[in-house]
C-alpha positions in Angstrom: 225.3 72.4 176.4 222.2 74.4 175.8 221.3 75.3 172.2 221.3 79.1 171.7 217.9 78.8 169.8 216.3 77.0 172.6 217.6 79.6 175.1 216.1 82.4 172.9 212.6 80.9 172.9 211.6 82.5 176.1 212.9 85.9 174.9 210.7 86.1 171.8 207.4 84.2 172.5 205.6 87.1 174.1 206.7 89.6 171.4 205.9 87.1 168.6 202.4 86.8 169.9 201.9 90.5 170.4 203.3 91.6 167.1 201.6 88.8 165.1 198.2 89.8 166.7 198.8 93.5 165.9 200.0 92.6 162.4 196.8 90.5 161.9 194.6 93.5 162.9 196.6 95.8 160.6 196.2 93.5 157.7 192.4 93.4 158.3 192.4 97.1 158.4 194.4 97.5 155.2 192.2 95.2 153.3 189.1 96.9 154.8 187.9 93.6 156.2 186.1 92.8 159.4 188.8 91.1 161.6 187.3 87.7 161.5 188.6 85.7 164.5 189.7 82.8 162.3 191.8 85.1 160.1 193.3 86.9 163.1 194.0 83.5 164.7 195.7 82.2 161.5 198.1 85.1 161.3 198.8 85.1 165.0 199.4 81.3 165.2 201.5 81.4 162.1 203.5 84.1 163.8 204.3 82.0 166.8 203.9 78.3 166.1 207.0 78.2 164.0 209.0 78.0 167.2 207.7 74.4 167.7 210.9 73.4 165.9 212.8 74.6 169.0 211.7 71.3 170.5 214.5 69.6 168.4 217.0 71.3 170.7 214.8 71.2 173.9 216.3 70.9 177.3 214.1 70.5 180.4 215.8 73.6 181.9 214.1 75.7 179.2 210.7 75.2 180.9 211.6 77.8 183.5 212.7 80.2 180.8 209.4 80.4 178.8 208.2 83.5 180.4 210.4 86.6 180.1 211.6 88.0 183.4 211.0 91.6 182.4 208.9 93.2 179.7 211.5 94.5 177.3 213.7 91.3 177.4 212.5 90.0 174.0 213.1 93.2 172.0 216.7 92.4 171.0 217.3 92.0 167.3 220.1 90.5 165.3 220.4 88.9 161.9 220.8 85.2 161.7 222.3 83.2 158.9 222.4 79.9 160.7 219.1 78.4 161.9 219.7 74.7 161.8 218.3 72.3 163.1 215.3 74.7 163.1 213.8 73.6 159.8 210.7 75.8 160.1 212.9 78.9 160.3 213.4 79.1 156.5 211.9 81.6 154.1 211.1 78.7 151.8 207.9 77.8 153.8 206.1 81.1 153.7 207.0 81.4 150.0 205.4 78.0 149.4 202.3 79.2 151.2 202.1 82.2 148.9 202.5 79.9 145.9 199.7 77.7 147.2 197.5 80.8 147.7 198.1 81.7 144.1 197.1 78.2 143.0 193.9 78.3 145.1 193.1 82.0 144.5 189.4 81.2 143.6 188.8 79.1 146.8 188.1 80.2 150.4 191.4 78.8 151.6 193.2 81.5 149.6 192.9 84.2 152.3 194.0 81.8 155.0 197.0 80.6 153.1 198.0 84.3 152.6 197.3 84.9 156.4 199.6 82.0 157.3 202.3 83.2 154.9 202.0 86.7 156.4 202.3 85.5 160.0 205.2 83.1 159.2 207.0 85.8 157.3 206.6 88.2 160.2 208.0 85.5 162.6 211.1 85.1 160.3 211.5 88.9 160.0 211.3 89.3 163.8 213.9 86.5 164.2 216.1 88.2 161.7 216.4 85.1 159.6 218.4 85.5 156.3 218.2 81.9 155.2 216.1 80.9 152.2 216.9 77.1 152.2 
């Protein structure tokens, strides 16, 4: 039996990449910063790499489903209260990144921790995750 989260992976990967990239550019614009490639890459990767936990429920048949069959396929939205065994799909992790950014606010890692938290939070929002822990 195929896990519903593994089946949804192909539906959202394209849109996660697109929205995370656009979100990174918007954040750079809002803070009036030159969109440094490393910053944009941090937000974008944090907005997509959280789906690596889908490998916990991976089925070889999913390989053929990684690319959406039509452009609008991944634009469905619903709220989710059950994300297990997808441990990276919890709001705890971006909140911990924000806490770490506050601890290291005088270091150069500060902005990248916030970028990671922003991308991760965007991913969870796009997935409709309502689970903190």
